[in-house]
C-alpha positions as CSV (number, residue, x, y, z in Angstrom):
1,M,-166.1,-3.0,-154.4
2,A,-164.6,-6.0,-152.9
3,D,-161.1,-6.3,-152.1
4,I,-159.5,-2.6,-151.7
5,K,-157.3,-1.9,-148.7
6,I,-157.3,1.6,-149.5
7,K,-158.1,3.6,-146.4
8,P,-158.3,7.4,-145.9
9,G,-154.8,8.0,-144.1
10,M,-152.7,6.1,-146.5
11,T,-149.6,7.7,-147.1
12,T,-146.2,8.0,-149.5
13,T,-143.2,9.8,-150.1
14,V,-140.8,9.4,-153.3
15,R,-137.5,11.3,-152.5
16,K,-135.6,12.4,-156.0
17,E,-133.1,13.9,-157.7
18,V,-134.0,16.5,-160.1
19,S,-132.7,15.3,-163.3
20,A,-132.4,17.2,-166.4
21,M,-134.9,14.8,-168.0
22,D,-137.3,16.6,-165.3
23,A,-136.5,20.0,-166.9
24,Y,-138.3,21.6,-169.5
25,S,-136.7,20.3,-172.4
26,T,-138.6,22.2,-175.8
27,I,-137.8,25.3,-174.3
28,T,-134.0,27.0,-174.2
29,G,-132.7,29.4,-171.7
30,P,-132.8,29.9,-167.7
31,L,-136.4,27.0,-168.2
32,E,-134.2,24.3,-169.0
33,F,-132.5,24.2,-165.4
34,L,-135.8,24.3,-163.8
35,L,-138.2,21.7,-162.5
36,S,-141.3,21.9,-164.6
37,T,-144.7,21.2,-164.0
38,P,-145.2,18.1,-166.7
39,A,-142.4,16.1,-164.5
40,I,-143.8,16.6,-161.3
41,M,-147.2,15.6,-162.5
42,T,-145.8,12.5,-164.1
43,M,-144.2,11.7,-160.5
44,V,-147.5,12.2,-159.0
45,I,-149.0,9.8,-161.4
46,E,-146.6,7.3,-160.8
47,A,-146.0,7.1,-156.8
48,S,-150.0,7.3,-156.3
49,T,-150.3,4.4,-159.0
50,K,-147.6,2.3,-156.8
51,M,-149.2,3.7,-153.6
52,L,-152.6,2.7,-154.4
53,D,-152.7,-0.5,-156.9
54,S,-151.1,-2.6,-154.5
55,E,-153.7,-2.5,-151.8
56,L,-156.7,-3.8,-155.0
57,S,-157.2,-7.1,-156.0
58,D,-155.5,-8.1,-159.6
59,D,-158.9,-7.4,-161.7
60,L,-158.6,-3.7,-160.6
61,I,-157.2,-1.0,-161.2
62,T,-156.7,3.3,-160.7
63,V,-156.8,5.8,-163.1
64,G,-156.4,9.6,-163.3
65,K,-159.5,11.5,-162.7
66,H,-158.8,15.1,-161.9
67,I,-155.1,16.6,-160.9
68,D,-155.4,20.2,-159.2
69,L,-151.9,21.3,-158.7
70,F,-150.1,24.5,-157.9
71,H,-146.4,25.1,-159.1
72,L,-145.4,27.6,-156.4
73,K,-141.8,27.6,-156.5
74,P,-138.6,26.9,-158.9
75,T,-136.2,24.0,-158.4
76,L,-133.2,23.8,-159.6
77,V,-131.9,20.7,-162.0
78,G,-129.7,18.8,-159.0
79,E,-131.7,19.2,-156.4
80,G,-133.2,17.0,-154.1
81,I,-136.8,16.9,-154.0
82,S,-140.0,14.7,-152.2
83,I,-143.3,13.7,-153.2
84,T,-145.7,13.0,-150.9
85,L,-149.3,12.0,-151.2
86,T,-151.8,11.4,-148.5
87,V,-155.2,9.7,-149.5
88,K,-158.4,12.2,-147.7
89,S,-161.1,9.9,-148.7
90,L,-162.4,7.3,-150.7
91,E,-166.0,7.3,-151.7
92,K,-167.7,4.9,-153.5
93,D,-164.8,4.3,-156.6
94,V,-162.8,7.9,-156.0
95,V,-159.7,7.9,-153.8
96,L,-158.7,11.9,-153.1
97,M,-155.4,12.8,-152.4
98,E,-153.5,15.5,-151.2
99,V,-150.3,16.2,-153.1
100,V,-147.3,18.0,-151.5
101,V,-143.5,18.3,-153.0
102,N,-140.9,19.8,-151.2
103,D,-137.3,20.7,-151.8
104,R,-134.4,21.6,-149.2
105,V,-135.8,25.0,-148.7
106,G,-139.4,24.2,-148.5
107,T,-142.8,23.6,-151.1
108,V,-142.5,24.2,-154.2
109,A,-145.8,21.9,-155.5
110,R,-149.3,20.9,-153.5
111,G,-152.6,20.6,-154.5
112,I,-155.2,17.4,-154.8
113,Y,-155.2,14.2,-157.2
114,E,-158.4,12.0,-157.6
115,R,-158.0,8.6,-159.1
116,A,-160.4,6.5,-159.8
117,I,-160.6,2.4,-158.7
118,V,-162.3,0.8,-162.3
119,S,-161.9,-3.1,-163.2
120,R,-158.9,-3.8,-165.9
121,N,-161.4,-5.4,-168.0
122,K,-164.0,-3.0,-168.3
123,L,-161.7,-0.3,-169.0
124,M,-159.9,-1.9,-172.0
125,D,-163.4,-3.2,-173.2
126,T,-164.7,0.2,-172.9
127,A,-161.6,1.9,-174.9
128,Y,-161.9,-1.1,-177.4
129,A,-165.8,-0.6,-178.3
130,R,-165.1,3.4,-178.9
131,S,-161.9,2.7,-181.3
132,E,-164.4,0.4,-183.2
133,A,-167.3,2.8,-183.3
134,Q,-165.1,5.7,-184.6
135,V,-164.7,6.1,-188.0
């Protein structure tokens, strides 16, 4: 694929204060005061999209393919966290990234995340074709 400027070693770090919106909102009790795994995954997806898609031509985007995330330690609402993504490899159209999430004490989550580089138009054409094929 042409016009891909993504390279191994690229990195981005996003810092955020954990808010009530990042907690387990559907559960009452002590979990409603803790950073949720789904919130971490959302932050990882947003940060990776921002980092990678800016390195592609306008006709290409990245889409999530696989995420493997270990949520290791609890973090309270109100604490600051940093999410660091590092491109480990780019093979054909698949970007493999390392994910590390830290709070002020240490690592709270880590894992790997794969995103595929795809044609924006082909992706939408495929989605519409699948939708029309369903009865």
